[in-house]
Every structure is written in C-alpha cells, then in structure tokens.
C-alpha positions in Angstrom: -63.4 -78.0 -17.1 -59.8 -77.5 -18.3 -57.9 -76.1 -15.3 -54.8 -75.5 -17.4 -54.3 -72.8 -19.9 -51.3 -72.3 -22.2 -50.4 -68.6 -22.4 -47.3 -68.4 -24.6 -44.5 -70.5 -25.9 -40.9 -69.4 -26.8 -40.0 -69.4 -30.6 -36.6 -71.1 -30.0 -37.5 -74.1 -27.8 -40.5 -75.6 -25.9 -40.3 -73.4 -22.9 -43.8 -72.1 -22.2 -46.0 -69.9 -20.0 -49.1 -71.3 -18.5 -51.5 -71.0 -15.7 -53.2 -73.6 -13.4 -56.4 -72.5 -11.8 -57.4 -74.0 -8.4 -59.8 -73.2 -5.6 -56.9 -71.6 -3.7 -55.6 -69.4 -6.4 -53.7 -69.6 -9.6 -50.2 -71.1 -10.3 -48.5 -69.2 -13.0 -46.0 -71.7 -14.7 -43.2 -72.6 -14.9 -43.4 -72.8 -11.1 -41.3 -74.4 -8.5 -43.0 -75.9 -5.3 -40.9 -76.3 -2.1 -41.5 -79.5 -0.1 -43.6 -79.0 2.9 -43.3 -82.7 3.6 -45.2 -82.8 7.0 -47.2 -79.7 6.6 -44.4 -77.2 6.9 -41.2 -76.3 5.0 -38.5 -77.1 7.5 -37.4 -74.3 9.8 -39.9 -71.9 8.3 -43.3 -70.5 9.7 -46.1 -70.4 7.3 -45.9 -66.4 7.5 -42.1 -66.7 6.4 -43.0 -69.1 3.6 -45.5 -66.6 2.3 -42.9 -63.9 2.3 -40.8 -65.7 0.0 -43.4 -65.4 -2.9 -43.9 -69.1 -3.3 -46.9 -70.0 -5.2 -47.7 -73.5 -4.2 -46.2 -76.3 -2.0 -45.9 -80.0 -2.0 -47.0 -82.1 1.0 -46.5 -85.6 1.6 -49.5 -88.0 1.7 -47.7 -90.8 3.5 -46.1 -88.9 6.3 -49.1 -87.0 7.1 -51.1 -90.2 7.0 -48.8 -91.7 9.6 -48.6 -88.6 11.7 -50.8 -86.8 12.7 -53.2 -88.8 10.6 -55.6 -87.6 7.9 -58.5 -87.9 10.3 -57.2 -85.2 12.6 -56.3 -83.0 9.6 -60.0 -83.4 8.4 -61.1 -82.3 11.8 -58.9 -79.2 11.5 -60.6 -78.3 8.3 -58.0 -79.6 5.9 -54.4 -79.1 5.5 -54.8 -75.5 4.3 -56.5 -74.4 7.5 -54.4 -76.7 9.7 -51.1 -74.9 8.6 -52.8 -71.6 7.8 -51.6 -71.7 4.2 -54.2 -70.2 1.7 -52.3 -71.1 -1.6 -52.4 -74.2 -3.7 -51.1 -77.5 -2.3 -49.9 -80.6 -4.4 -50.0 -83.9 -2.6 -47.9 -86.9 -4.0 -49.4 -90.4 -4.3 -47.1 -92.0 -1.6 -45.4 -94.6 -4.0 -41.9 -93.0 -4.0 -41.9 -92.4 -0.2 -42.7 -96.2 0.4 -39.9 -97.0 -2.1 -37.6 -94.9 -0.1 -38.6 -96.4 3.3 -38.1 -99.9 1.9 -34.7 -99.3 0.2 -33.1 -96.7 2.3 -34.3 -97.2 5.9 -34.0 -101.0 6.2 -37.7 -101.3 6.9 -39.8 -104.3 5.7 -42.1 -103.9 2.6 -43.3 -105.5 -0.6 -45.1 -104.5 -3.8 -48.1 -106.5 -4.9 -50.9 -106.0 -7.3 -53.0 -105.0 -4.4 -50.7 -102.0 -3.4 -47.6 -101.4 -1.2 -47.1 -103.1 2.1 -44.7 -101.3 4.3 -43.4 -100.8 7.8 -44.0 -97.6 9.6 -40.8 -95.8 10.7 -42.6 -94.4 13.7 -43.7 -97.6 15.5 -42.7 -100.5 13.2 -46.4 -101.5 12.5 -47.2 -102.8 9.1 -49.4 -100.8 6.7 -51.0 -101.2 3.3 -51.3 -98.3 1.0 -53.6 -98.8 -2.0 -54.4 -96.6 -4.9 -57.9 -96.0 -3.4 -56.6 -95.2 0.1 -54.0 -92.8 -1.4 -56.9 -90.8 -2.9 -58.9 -91.0 0.2 -56.0 -89.5 2.2 -55.3 -86.8 -0.3 -59.2 -85.8 -0.4 -59.1 -85.7 3.4 -56.0 -83.4 3.2 -58.0 -81.2 0.8 -55.1 -80.7 -1.7 -55.7 -78.9 -5.1 -53.5 -81.2 -7.1 -53.5 -84.9 -6.4 -51.3 -87.5 -7.8 -52.2 -91.2 -8.7 -50.4 -94.0 -7.0 -47.4 -95.3 -8.7 -44.8 -98.0 -8.6 -41.4 -96.3 -8.6 -38.2 -98.3 -9.3 -34.5 -97.8 -9.3 -32.9 -97.1 -12.7 -30.7 -100.3 -12.4 -33.6 -102.7 -12.0 -34.0 -105.7 -14.4 -36.1 -105.3 -17.6 -38.6 -107.6 -15.9 -39.1 -105.5 -12.8 -39.3 -102.3 -15.0 -42.0 -104.0 -17.0 -43.8 -104.9 -13.8 -43.5 -101.3 -12.5 -45.3 -99.9 -15.6 -47.9 -102.6 -15.3 -48.6 -101.8 -11.7 -48.5 -98.0 -12.3 -51.1 -98.3 -15.0 -53.3 -100.6 -13.0 -53.0 -98.5 -10.0 -53.5 -95.2 -11.9 -56.8 -96.6 -13.2 -58.0 -97.5 -9.7 -57.0 -94.1 -8.5 -58.9 -92.5 -11.3 -62.1 -94.3 -10.4 -61.7 -93.5 -6.7 -61.1 -89.9 -7.5 -64.1 -89.7 -9.6 -66.2 -91.3 -6.8 -64.9 -88.9 -4.1 -65.2 -85.9 -6.4 -69.1 -86.3 -6.4 -69.1 -85.1 -2.7 -67.0 -82.0 -3.1 -67.4 -78.8 -5.1 -63.5 -78.5 -5.6 -61.9 -81.9 -6.3 -59.0 -80.3 -8.0 -56.8 -82.0 -10.5 -55.6 -85.5 -10.7 -52.1 -86.2 -12.3 -50.7 -89.6 -13.4 -46.9 -90.4 -13.2 -45.2 -91.9 -16.3 -42.7 -94.7 -15.3 -40.4 -96.9 -17.5 -36.9 -96.1 -16.4 -34.5 -95.4 -19.1 -36.3 -97.7 -21.6 -37.9 -95.6 -24.3 -40.3 -98.2 -25.3 -41.5 -98.8 -21.7 -41.8 -94.9 -21.3 -44.1 -94.8 -24.3 -46.1 -97.9 -23.1 -46.5 -96.3 -19.7 -47.7 -93.0 -21.1 -50.1 -94.5 -23.6 -51.7 -96.7 -20.9 -52.3 -93.6 -18.6 -53.5 -91.4 -21.5 -56.1 -94.0 -22.3 -57.5 -93.7 -18.8 -57.3 -89.9 -19.0 -55.8 -87.4 -16.5 -55.6 -83.7 -15.9 -51.7 -83.8 -16.4 -48.7 -86.0 -16.4 -45.5 -86.4 -14.4 -42.0 -87.5 -15.3 -41.5 -90.4 -12.8 -38.3 -92.0 -11.6 -34.9 -90.5 -11.5 -33.9 -87.4 -13.5 -30.3 -88.1 -13.0 -28.0 -91.2 -13.8 -25.8 -93.0 -11.5 -23.0 -90.4 -12.2 -25.3 -87.5 -11.3 -25.8 -86.5 -15.1 -29.0 -85.0 -16.0 -31.0 -87.2 -18.2 -32.0 -84.6 -20.8 -32.8 -86.9 -23.6 -35.0 -89.1 -21.5 -36.9 -86.2 -20.0 -37.3 -84.6 -23.4 -38.7 -87.8 -24.9 -41.1 -88.2 -22.0 -42.3 -84.6 -22.4 -42.9 -85.0 -26.0 -45.3 -87.9 -25.2 -47.3 -85.6 -23.0 -50.1 -83.6 -24.5 -49.6 -79.8 -24.9 -52.8 -78.7 -23.3 -52.1 -80.2 -20.0 -49.5 -79.6 -17.2 -46.1 -81.4 -17.5 -44.6 -82.0 -14.0 -40.8 -83.0 -13.7 -40.7 -84.6 -10.4 -37.5 -84.3 -8.4 -35.7 -81.9 -10.7 -34.0 -79.4 -8.3 -30.7 -77.5 -9.4 -31.3 -74.3 -11.2 -29.4 -75.6 -14.1 -31.6 -78.7 -14.5 -34.8 -76.6 -14.0 -33.9 -74.3 -16.9 -33.0 -77.4 -19.0 -36.3 -78.9 -18.2 -38.3 -75.7 -18.9 -36.6 -75.7 -22.4 -38.1 -79.3 -22.8 -41.7 -78.0 -22.1 -42.1 -78.8 -18.4 -44.3 -76.7 -16.2 -44.0 -77.8 -12.6 -41.0 -78.7 -10.4 -40.2 -79.8 -6.9 -37.2 -80.9 -4.9 -35.8 -80.9 -1.5 -32.5 -79.5 -2.7 -32.9 -75.8 -1.8 -34.3 -76.4 1.6 -32.0 -79.4 2.5 -28.9 -77.7 1.3 -29.9 -74.5 3.2 -29.8 -76.4 6.4 -26.2 -77.4 5.7 -25.1 -73.9 4.9 -25.3 -73.9 1.0 -26.8 -70.6 -0.3 -28.0 -70.3 -3.9 -27.1 -66.8 -5.2 -26.9 -64.9 -8.5 -23.2 -65.6 -8.5 -23.4 -69.4 -7.8 -23.5 -71.4 -4.7 -22.0 -70.1 -1.6 -20.9 -72.5 1.2 -21.2 -70.1 4.1 -19.0 -72.2 6.5 -15.8 -71.4 4.7 -13.3 -69.3 6.5 -13.2 -66.8 3.6 -16.5 -65.4 4.8 -15.3 -64.7 8.4 -14.8 -61.0 8.0 -17.0 -60.6 4.9 -19.7 -58.0 5.9 -21.2 -57.7 2.5 -24.7 -58.8 1.8 -25.1 -62.5 0.8 -26.4 -61.7 -2.5 -26.8 -58.0 -3.4 -29.3 -58.9 -6.2 -31.7 -60.7 -3.9 -34.6 -58.9 -2.1 -35.2 -61.5 0.6 -35.2 -60.7 4.3 -31.8 -62.5 4.8 -30.0 -60.5 2.1 -31.6 -57.2 3.2 -30.6 -57.6 6.8 -27.6 -59.8 7.4 -24.0 -60.1 6.3 -22.1 -63.2 5.2 -20.0 -63.0 8.2 -23.1 -63.0 10.6 -24.6 -66.0 8.7 -21.3 -67.9 8.8 -21.2 -67.2 12.6 -24.7 -68.7 13.1 -23.8 -71.8 11.3 -20.5 -72.2 13.1 -22.3 -72.0 16.6 -25.0 -74.2 15.3 -27.7 -71.4 16.0 -31.1 -72.4 14.6 -31.7 -69.0 13.3 -28.9 -69.7 10.6 -31.0 -72.5 9.1 -34.2 -70.4 9.0 -32.4 -67.5 7.3 -30.8 -69.9 4.8 -34.0 -71.6 4.0 -35.8 -68.2 3.6 -33.1 -67.1 1.2 -32.9 -70.3 -0.8 -36.8 -70.5 -1.2 -37.0 -66.9 -2.3 -34.2 -67.5 -4.7 -36.0 -70.3 -6.4 -39.2 -68.1 -6.4 -37.2 -65.3 -8.2 -35.6 -67.8 -10.6 -39.0 -68.9 -11.8 -40.2 -65.2 -11.9 -37.2 -64.6 -14.1 -37.9 -67.7 -16.3 -41.6 -66.6 -16.8 -40.5 -63.0 -17.7 -38.0 -64.4 -20.2 -40.6 -66.5 -21.8 -42.9 -63.6 -22.1 -40.2 -61.4 -23.6 -38.6 -64.1 -25.8 -35.4 -63.9 -24.0 -35.3 -67.2 -22.5 -32.4 -68.6 -24.3 -30.2 -65.7 -22.9 -31.4 -66.5 -19.3 -30.8 -70.2 -19.8 -27.2 -69.6 -20.8 -26.7 -67.3 -17.8 -28.0 -69.9 -15.4 -26.0 -72.7 -16.9 -22.8 -70.6 -16.6 -23.3 -70.7 -12.8 -22.8 -74.4 -12.5 
C-alpha cells in the first residue's frame, strides 16, 4: 500500500502538497516535526504540545534505547501510550546521534561493517548498534515512520571516507530493510521505512548513494548529512540535486533543515518533511520567531514593552503575555519563560507550515517565500 499521496504541485516551482497516512493519523505535507528527543519536547507537557497544532514529532532511537530502555517502553504499550501522544511519531535510525557522541562528546567509538560501536554518555559502557538492532528498537517504540541505519560523516572528510560512508549506508540500509520486513509480519501497522541518502557534497556519490538505496526499495528518502556549509550557507544546489534523484510518488525528507528561510527554500525544491532542534533550543535561550523576524527577548529594549510578543500569532503565549513579562521571566531564570517561549516557537512553526500549505493550494507560494526570505 502506498502511504503517501501527492495532492497538488505549484506551477512555478517544485513545492507540493501531499499526505502521509499512518495508523495514528495523517500528516499533511509540507510538515515540520519538532524534536521530542527523549519522549518529550523539552519544557512542554504533551497537552501543551498538542495545543500548538503539531502534526507529528521526531523521537530519538538511541537515547530512548539508553534510557529508559525500549523494553520498558514496550511494557508501557509503546511510545505513543508512554507519553500520551496519539499522533504520528517518526524515529531516527541512530547513526547521526552516535556520530555526534563520538565527535562532539569525546566518547569512544568506531564504525565497522558490522555497525557502530560507541560509549554510553550515561555510564561509560560500550554498546554496538547495528541496522537490525536499530529496527528492533524502533518497532519496540511503535513509531509510524522509521529510518534505516546510516553512516553520517562530516562534510570535510576525505573522498575515501565519503565513499566508505556511502558503501556502509547502502549495506546497512539493505540489512535494515530485511529486518523491517521480518518484524512487519508480526504487526498490523509496521508503518513506513525511509532510507537516508549520503554522499557529502560530491554529486556523483550522492547519485551512487541514492541508486543503491532505490534498488533496495523504500517508502521514502531523506537528505542526509549537513544542509549548511562551514560558513553556515544553505546548500541549495546540493539539496536540489538530491531531491531531483528522489521519486515524485514518495515523501522527501530534508533532515536538519531548520530556519524558516531554509524551510521555504527546501519546500520550493520539492521536500515534504522537516525537523530541527532550532526552534526549541533557541526558545530556551530567549529567541522568539515572529511574523516580524526573530526577537531576542533579553534585550533591554523590551523592558517596558507591554505589547504582545507577536500580534499575528494565536498561541497561548501571545494571547496572554507581554514582551516585558517574557523578558522578566528570562532575566530571573524562571522556568516558565522557557515553556512559554517553546510553546510560541513550536506554534510559529506549525503556523508557518499551515501558511505554506495554503499558499501551495492557492498558487501563491512564490509570494509567501519572498515574504519569509525577507525576514532573515
């Protein structure tokens, strides 16, 4: 069964309206998924998250495996029941998270054909995550969209390491596909399995990566690796090239694309799904995304500003609290400030995607894109 349907595409670019059907409801695309890394969007209750209008979330396979453990979540009836979230959940394969642990946390680890060996940040113990185990954990969590295990590398790696990354990703994705199909026989709703295209900034390797994955066959494909270069510039040509490789009748997922400007650029390239820690992480530092651009609420200019944060926003934060009050909460390190900021930013992103979908439906996407880009 094809769980993705294409509804409409714009006349002027590749922006498209679609729908992903899951056992926990539909995701109308383009859609942004906040990161609920450990089974929660930081600082928010599930009820508060529901109120933002979020359609789906991303949960972290590796971190939930380490704590509290997939066995406990299985006993709870799966992640949906554990966190009381009845909408779709996407889980990652775990490769990027292990890469981050090895390269940013000074923890031991190595990549082999078997899988990824890594040191736990919790107790220092060594673990091995394989493509098969990644699928077993994701099935235990009960996610609606699962990702194949991949070998993510930094943009600056050697051609030899980049080639190895593509080879491992293809090999591991094939093993993930086989284990997914085995596990799917024991459940009525296995969901979708997406594969991740690697290859760095080498177009030939990107094509080689996709062709190897397409030969195996998946329900959708993801742009893997960094969407930005070392200067922070959005790699529009590279993402566009990768999107062109992907079939039109399956969802296209731009992993890690996070600013409103980069999202509308990626929508114009044909991508359907997005996730990033940016709106929630920046919220905890007092950065509010608004219809007029980013507001850094800690600045003194907001000390006596009793106007709403964003008059165009319908979220709880904007309906009830002034900029002065929000600034006060952050300046006294009150936890409520982070909650109100996260509620607002997650709702802002949900509204952004609603506006994008409406503009595609009405053939006014180009005008909206121009508006969003002007806010940078």
